[in-house]
Every structure is written in structure tokens, then in C-alpha cells.
C-alpha positions, 0 to 999 in steps of 0.5 A, spaced: 483 419 606 487 421 600 492 416 597 498 420 593 501 415 588 508 417 585 511 415 579 517 411 579 523 416 578 529 413 575 534 418 578 540 413 577 540 413 570 538 421 570 544 423 574 548 418 570 547 422 564 548 428 567 555 426 569 557 423 563 555 430 559 560 433 564 567 434 562 569 437 569 571 430 571 576 428 566 579 434 563 585 436 567 591 434 563 597 431 567 601 436 564 598 442 568 600 438 575 607 439 573 606 446 570 603 449 576 608 445 581 602 441 584 604 435 588 599 429 587 598 426 593 603 431 596 608 427 594 615 429 591 617 426 584 622 422 588 616 419 592 618 422 598 613 426 602 612 434 601 613 437 608 607 439 611 610 441 618 615 440 624 615 435 630 618 432 635 614 426 637 616 421 632 621 420 626 620 415 620 627 413 618 627 410 611 632 413 607 638 418 607 639 423 602 646 425 599 648 432 597 644 433 591 638 431 595 638 424 592 634 418 596 639 413 598 636 407 601 637 405 608 635 400 614 629 403 617 628 405 624 622 408 627 623 413 633 618 415 638 621 422 642 628 420 639 628 412 642 628 407 637 622 402 637 627 396 638 629 399 644 622 400 647 620 393 645 626 390 648 626 394 655 618 393 656 615 392 663 612 386 662 606 387 658 605 394 659 610 397 653 604 400 650 602 404 656 610 406 657 610 408 650 603 412 651 607 416 656 613 417 652 609 420 646 604 425 650 609 427 655 616 427 651 620 423 656 620 416 659 617 415 666 621 413 672 618 407 676 613 412 680 611 416 674 609 409 670 605 406 676 601 413 677 600 413 669 598 406 669 593 407 675 590 414 671 589 409 665 586 404 669 581 408 672 578 410 665 577 403 662 570 403 664 565 407 659 560 412 662 554 409 665 549 407 660 553 408 654 554 401 653 546 400 653 544 406 649 550 407 644 552 400 643 547 395 644 542 399 642 545 402 636 549 396 632 553 397 626 556 392 621 562 396 620 566 397 626 570 403 624 564 406 623 562 404 629 568 407 633 567 413 629 560 414 632 562 412 639 567 417 639 563 422 637 557 420 642 563 420 648 562 428 646 555 428 650 558 425 656 563 430 657 562 436 661 566 441 657 567 437 650 569 444 646 574 446 651 581 446 647 586 448 652 592 444 651 592 441 658 584 439 658 585 436 651 591 432 654 586 429 659 580 428 654 586 424 650 588 420 656 581 418 657 579 416 650 586 412 650 583 408 656 576 407 653 578 404 646 579 397 648 572 397 651 569 401 645 572 396 640 571 389 643 564 391 645 562 394 638 565 387 635 560 383 640 554 388 639 555 387 631 556 379 631 550 378 636 545 383 632 547 381 625 551 374 626 546 371 631 552 369 635 552 370 643 553 377 646 559 376 651 561 382 655 567 382 660 568 389 664 575 391 663 580 389 669 584 395 672 590 390 674 590 388 667 594 392 661 591 394 655 593 388 651 591 384 656 584 387 657 583 386 649 584 379 650 580 378 656 574 382 653 574 378 647 575 371 649 569 368 652 573 364 657 577 371 658 583 367 658 590 368 655 597 367 656 603 371 657 606 370 651 600 372 647 599 378 651 606 380 650 605 379 642 599 384 642 602 389 647 608 389 641 603 390 636 600 396 640 606 399 641 609 399 634 603 402 631 602 408 637 605 413 632 608 413 625 610 421 624 606 427 622 605 425 615 601 419 615 594 420 612 590 419 619 595 423 623 595 429 618 587 429 618 587 429 625 592 435 625 588 439 619 581 438 623 584 440 630 587 446 627 580 449 626 579 449 633 574 444 633 573 439 639 578 433 640 572 428 639 571 431 632 578 431 630 579 423 632 573 421 629 576 424 622 582 420 623 578 414 624 575 415 618 581 416 614 584 410 618 579 405 615 581 406 608 584 400 605 590 404 603 592 406 610 589 402 616 585 397 612 591 394 608 592 389 613 586 386 612 588 386 604 594 382 606 590 377 610 585 376 604 590 375 599 594 370 604 588 366 605 587 365 598 594 363 597 593 358 603 587 355 600 590 354 593 596 350 597 594 348 604 601 350 607 604 345 602 607 349 597 614 349 595 618 355 593 617 354 585 610 353 586 609 360 590 614 363 585 609 362 580 603 365 584 607 371 586 609 372 578 601 371 577 599 376 582 604 381 579 601 379 572 594 381 574 592 374 573 591 372 580 587 374 587 584 380 585 588 382 579 590 388 581 598 387 580 599 388 587 602 384 592 599 386 599 604 387 605 610 389 601 613 396 599 612 402 603 612 410 602 618 411 606 621 405 608 626 403 602 630 396 605 626 394 611 620 396 616 623 395 623 616 394 625 615 388 620 622 385 623 620 386 630 613 382 629 617 377 625 621 375 631 615 375 635 610 371 631 616 365 630 616 365 638 609 364 639 608 359 633 613 355 636 609 355 643 603 354 639 605 348 635 604 351 628 611 353 626 608 351 619 604 357 618 610 361 620 614 358 615 609 358 610 609 366 611 617 367 611 617 363 605 612 367 601 616 373 604 623 371 601 620 369 594 616 376 593 623 379 594 626 375 590 621 375 584 621 383 585 629 383 585 629 379 578 624 383 575 625 390 577 632 390 580 630 393 586 629 391 593 622 391 596 621 392 604 616 387 607 611 392 611 608 391 618 601 389 615 604 382 612 606 380 619 601 383 623 595 379 620 599 373 621 600 375 629 592 377 629 590 370 626 595 367 631 591 371 637 584 369 634 582 376 633 577 376 627 579 380 621 574 385 622 577 388 629 584 388 625 583 396 623 580 398 630 585 395 634 590 399 629 586 405 631 586 403 639 594 403 638 594 410 634 590 414 638 596 415 642 599 418 637 593 422 634 593 426 641 600 427 641 600 431 635 594 434 636 597 437 642 603 439 639 600 443 633 596 447 638 602 448 642 607 450 636 603 452 630 596 454 632 594 456 625 588 453 621 591 449 616 589 452 609 593 449 603 591 452 596 589 449 589 590 452 582 583 453 578 584 451 571 577 451 569 574 456 564 571 463 565 564 462 563 558 467 561 552 466 565 546 464 561 539 464 563 535 458 564 530 459 558 536 460 553 540 453 556 541 448 551 
């Protein structure tokens, strides 16, 4: 038998040399963006987003504008189909607030009692994964990253659909409801498959219970003994509710609409959204907060006073602490200017659960850190900065005993409702493929035969 020997090919150094020789990655001057009125990151000069569509699904209220279109800071609010999330949280039906919100986002109005019960039944009938899916698509194919696994699992569900490429609006609604119902099981099973395969932990599979809400089922499937308190389920239900949508301009929803506008299947569009949400600048931000606070707590053991925390905050801003980025994770927002209503809601609920669990010292520490950050920012910049939802969602997840690697998958579990709603709305009222434009600013070149290139 012949044995072929291949010389070691150091492609890294070769490709790096080619990359360094090219000027195509470095020579687009900033002034050209202004000259051609190109909005970096689809942001206007005042920080507001470039409008890319119209929607009746939700509204993110972070500021008002005067007659000259100058931004005026205001208290934040988030409206789902015109209803404030504060009212939706306040008037929830036990731990089924998320389900009622899903109905509202998908159908455009609040359900009456019969409609609500019917919709809950429609969801519960779809909790279970298809036969053999758990074994073939999850247990036999573990992944180290749960968001990547969610992407592949959603794409795999395409193969269990009798007519997956049907893009009729009503058929997509049915597919969307089916996916919303299955996300809790997908996330929980992907987590246990991962820790069993790579961390050598016990494999625990609890099948979802039809009488439980989605929040209750997540806690039931995650915990070895399947137990949870009503207050714990209430907090998780609130987290799902406030994350269910956030306007049509956020990155993952925009991604979903862009991909869906091509006429592709819903599974592909939602998988693309999951990839977007995975990013640390989007859905992964709550993990950045958790890791930052873990470092702060490790250095203070919850005993820091205001002056000590002020020193830490100043060091973070001076790029002399934690990851040396100068960023304080969990503060500031692209739209909200004074308050993030989601953070306001979670702060109150976290306090209640902390009192119940006997760990008020954790909540008190977070609240003091929050106050110090705002004080230091005001001293340095003379501006207010809102606490965003990620600051308290990380604390909430920790109090619920949810591992960090599930933070972003649970975000996706909530947001899939909004993704489906925007996908359907775009099909109903726009229908055209999204096709923005770019301006070529490179040179026109004369072709040179390979034998003459130097």
C-alpha cells in the first residue's frame, strides 16, 4: 500500500501575509461615511436608529423629540400592541402572563377567558418534541454552546414538518406557535445533554407537564426534583414576558425579517435570529453583566461600602479593572435615556424574592452598585444613564438557580414570540425582499495576467 507524505503547510502564516499586504481592510476613511450619508450601524448622528419599517406590534419609548427633532430624554416604556408592559405584568393570570402576551403579540388583541384557555391548551399540546427528536437530534448530537445547539435544533425541526417550506401567513402562524411551545424543552434538554456529555454530570429528563405554564415547565425541567415555588415561577414568567419583544429594530428581530423577506422557511429565519441574539452586544449582554458582578463580588464579598464600590466603578471606567474595556455592563441603552421599564420591573420582583429567600444582602449589594454607577457617571459626564434589563435579569436568573449558559437561550425562548409576530406582519404588509444599498468607494482596476503580476 502506498503511503503519501504531505509536507506541513503553514497556512496561517501564509494567509496572514496576504491579509497584511491587502489595503482593502483598512482604507475606507471615516469622512466618506459622512460624504455619502452612510449611517454606521444604521444609527443617526444623534444615536437614534434609522427607520427600516413600520410596525403595530410593539413600541420602545425612550425619548421624545421637539419641533427641531432634537432628542428629549423621558421615562421609558415598552408597549405591546399599545399596552404597557407595566399593566401586563400587574394584571397577569397567575404564572401565565407570558402566554397571554404571546396571544397579544400574535393576534393583536387581549384574549377573553375562553380564548385564553383555548390558547393555553393549543400551546400545551405542542410542548413535547417530535418522536425520536430527543434521542436523535439532542442526545446523540451534544454541543458545547447552547445557542448554537438551539440553532441546529430549530433547523432540524424543519425535517419533522410535513410542509416546512409553506410560507402562507396562517400556516406560518401555526408553525410559529409550535416553535414557541417547544423552546422550553429544547433549551432545557440541550443544557442537560451538554453537561452530561462534556461535564460528566447526571442526565436529567423531565417531560413537560401540560398543566404547567411555560415558566413553570422551565423550572420543573431544569431542577432535579422538579420543585419550584409560586414566587419563583412568577419571577421567571415576568422575565419571559418583558423579553417577548422589543420593537422591530433590534438586531435579532431585524435579522428575522430580513431573512424571512426572501421567502425562505420560518425555521431558517428564526435560526438566523438565534445567531444574532447569541452575540455579546445583543442577547449575550446579560452574561457580561453576570461575569462583571462576579468579579466585583469576589473582590468585596458583598461587604463593600459606597466608597469602595465607587473606587471599583471609577477603575472600570478608567480601563483599570475587570476586562479593561471601560464598559460597565448593564447600564446604558440604545433607546432608553432615563429608565428601562424592564429593569424597573425586575428590580422590584428581585427584591421580593430576595426577601423570601433570605438573601437581601445580594439585592442590597446590586442596588448599591447601581446607585454608585449612576452617581459616578453623572459626576464625570453630567448625564443620566439608565440601568438596563440585563443588570437585574442576571441577578434574577442566579436567584432562580439557572446556570449562566442558559441565560441567552431563555432570552431566545421569550423572544421567539416577537420574532414570529414580526415575520408575519412583514409578510402581510410589506412582502418585498429587503435590499438596502452600499456605495462602492474602491478603485477601478485593469486586469493583469497572472504571469505579469508582482
